[in-house]
C-alpha positions as CSV (number, residue, x, y, z in Angstrom):
1,M,-15.1,29.0,43.1
2,T,-12.3,30.7,45.1
3,T,-10.2,28.5,47.4
4,Q,-8.8,30.6,50.4
5,T,-5.2,29.3,51.3
6,N,-3.7,30.2,54.3
7,R,-0.6,32.2,53.3
8,S,2.0,33.3,55.5
9,P,2.6,37.0,56.3
10,L,6.0,37.0,54.3
11,G,4.2,35.6,51.2
12,I,1.6,38.3,51.7
13,A,4.1,40.9,52.0
14,L,6.1,39.7,48.9
15,R,3.0,39.5,46.9
16,A,2.0,43.0,47.9
17,C,5.5,44.2,46.9
18,F,5.6,42.3,43.6
19,P,4.5,45.2,41.4
20,A,7.2,47.5,42.8
21,L,9.8,44.8,42.2
22,A,8.7,44.2,38.7
23,T,8.9,48.1,38.0
24,T,12.3,48.0,39.7
25,F,13.2,45.1,37.2
26,V,12.2,47.1,34.1
27,L,13.9,50.2,35.4
28,S,17.2,48.4,36.1
29,M,17.1,47.2,32.6
30,F,16.9,50.8,31.1
31,I,19.4,51.8,33.6
32,N,21.9,49.2,32.5
33,A,21.3,50.1,28.8
34,S,21.8,54.0,29.5
35,M,25.2,52.9,31.3
36,L,26.4,51.7,28.0
37,A,26.4,55.5,26.8
38,S,29.7,56.2,28.2
39,P,31.8,53.1,26.5
40,L,29.8,53.7,23.2
41,Y,30.8,57.4,23.3
42,S,34.5,56.4,23.7
43,M,34.2,54.1,20.7
44,Q,32.6,56.6,18.5
45,I,35.3,59.3,19.2
46,Y,38.1,57.0,18.4
47,D,36.1,55.6,15.4
48,R,34.5,58.6,13.8
49,V,35.8,62.1,15.4
50,L,39.5,61.4,15.5
51,T,39.8,60.1,12.0
52,S,37.4,62.9,10.4
53,R,38.2,65.7,12.8
54,N,34.6,66.7,12.5
55,V,33.6,69.1,15.6
56,G,29.8,68.7,14.6
57,T,30.1,64.8,15.1
58,L,31.6,65.6,18.4
59,A,29.1,67.9,19.4
60,M,26.0,65.7,18.5
61,L,27.7,62.8,20.1
62,T,28.4,64.6,23.3
63,L,24.7,65.9,23.4
64,I,23.4,62.5,22.9
65,V,25.5,61.0,25.6
66,G,24.8,63.9,27.8
67,L,21.0,63.2,27.5
68,F,21.5,59.3,28.2
69,L,23.4,60.2,31.3
70,V,20.7,62.5,32.6
71,L,18.1,59.9,31.8
72,Y,20.5,57.5,33.7
73,G,20.2,59.8,36.8
74,V,16.4,60.2,36.5
75,L,15.8,56.5,36.2
76,E,18.1,55.8,39.2
77,F,16.1,58.4,41.0
78,A,12.8,56.7,40.1
79,R,14.4,53.2,41.2
80,A,15.2,54.5,44.6
81,G,11.8,55.8,45.3
82,V,10.0,52.7,44.1
83,L,12.2,50.6,46.3
84,A,12.0,53.0,49.3
85,R,8.2,52.8,48.9
86,A,8.3,49.0,48.6
87,G,10.4,48.7,51.5
88,V,8.0,50.8,53.6
89,M,5.0,48.6,52.1
90,F,6.7,45.5,53.1
91,E,7.6,46.6,56.7
92,G,4.0,47.9,57.2
93,T,2.5,44.6,55.8
94,L,4.8,42.6,58.3
95,R,4.9,45.0,61.3
96,H,1.9,43.6,63.2
97,P,2.4,39.8,62.4
98,L,5.8,40.0,63.4
99,F,5.2,41.9,66.6
100,E,2.3,39.5,67.6
101,T,4.5,36.6,66.8
102,M,7.4,37.9,68.8
103,M,5.1,38.8,71.8
104,Q,3.8,35.4,71.7
105,A,7.1,33.9,71.8
106,E,8.1,36.1,74.7
107,T,5.2,35.1,76.7
108,S,5.0,31.6,76.0
109,P,5.9,28.8,78.8
110,R,8.8,27.5,76.6
111,H,10.3,30.9,76.8
112,F,10.4,31.2,80.3
113,A,11.5,27.6,81.1
114,S,14.6,28.4,78.7
115,I,15.3,31.4,80.6
116,T,15.3,29.6,83.8
117,I,17.5,26.9,82.6
118,A,20.0,29.3,81.2
119,S,20.2,31.4,84.3
120,A,20.6,28.4,86.4
121,S,23.4,27.4,84.1
122,N,25.1,30.8,84.4
123,S,25.0,31.0,88.1
124,A,26.0,27.4,88.6
125,S,29.1,28.1,86.5
126,G,30.0,31.2,88.2
127,R,30.0,33.2,85.0
128,A,28.7,36.9,85.1
129,S,25.7,37.4,83.0
130,A,27.1,40.5,81.5
131,V,29.8,38.5,80.1
132,T,27.6,35.5,78.9
133,P,24.5,36.5,76.9
134,T,21.4,34.3,77.5
135,V,21.0,32.1,74.3
136,V,17.4,31.0,73.8
137,L,16.8,28.5,71.2
138,A,13.1,27.8,71.9
139,G,11.7,30.9,72.4
140,G,13.2,33.2,69.7
141,C,14.8,36.5,70.5
142,D,15.9,37.4,74.0
143,V,17.0,40.8,73.4
144,L,15.2,42.5,76.4
145,T,16.4,39.8,78.9
146,Y,19.9,40.3,77.7
147,L,19.7,44.1,77.9
148,S,18.3,44.0,81.2
149,R,20.9,41.7,82.5
150,T,23.9,43.6,81.4
151,S,22.5,47.1,82.4
152,R,23.0,46.1,86.0
């Protein structure tokens, strides 16, 4: 028997992005391990190559470190791609619920009451609305009202 719980859109979006975040975590572990190639190369040069003056050892160490740095670049490119796709998925999951919530907040009676109160206080104090943006605590973001007042 399955129970359906009411999850928030944010929880749904994070759950949808969880595989990408887990992949990013694994890729980051290998990226950090491959970044150790440069300090280990320096240690091996001072420890083995300078004391023995063996060019073959220097060539092999340089080849190995070069391969690890190429691996670093490939893994970094893959991680950037995974994070970009996760961001698009996250935004796509939240786009519609966030838009609906903001539209409901903009059209709610509490929002219009707060705009009226803020407008009355601005006109009573004699301040210009272009200098003082409307701050709406009850209704959410009031960007459209602010932009329409400052553009006049």
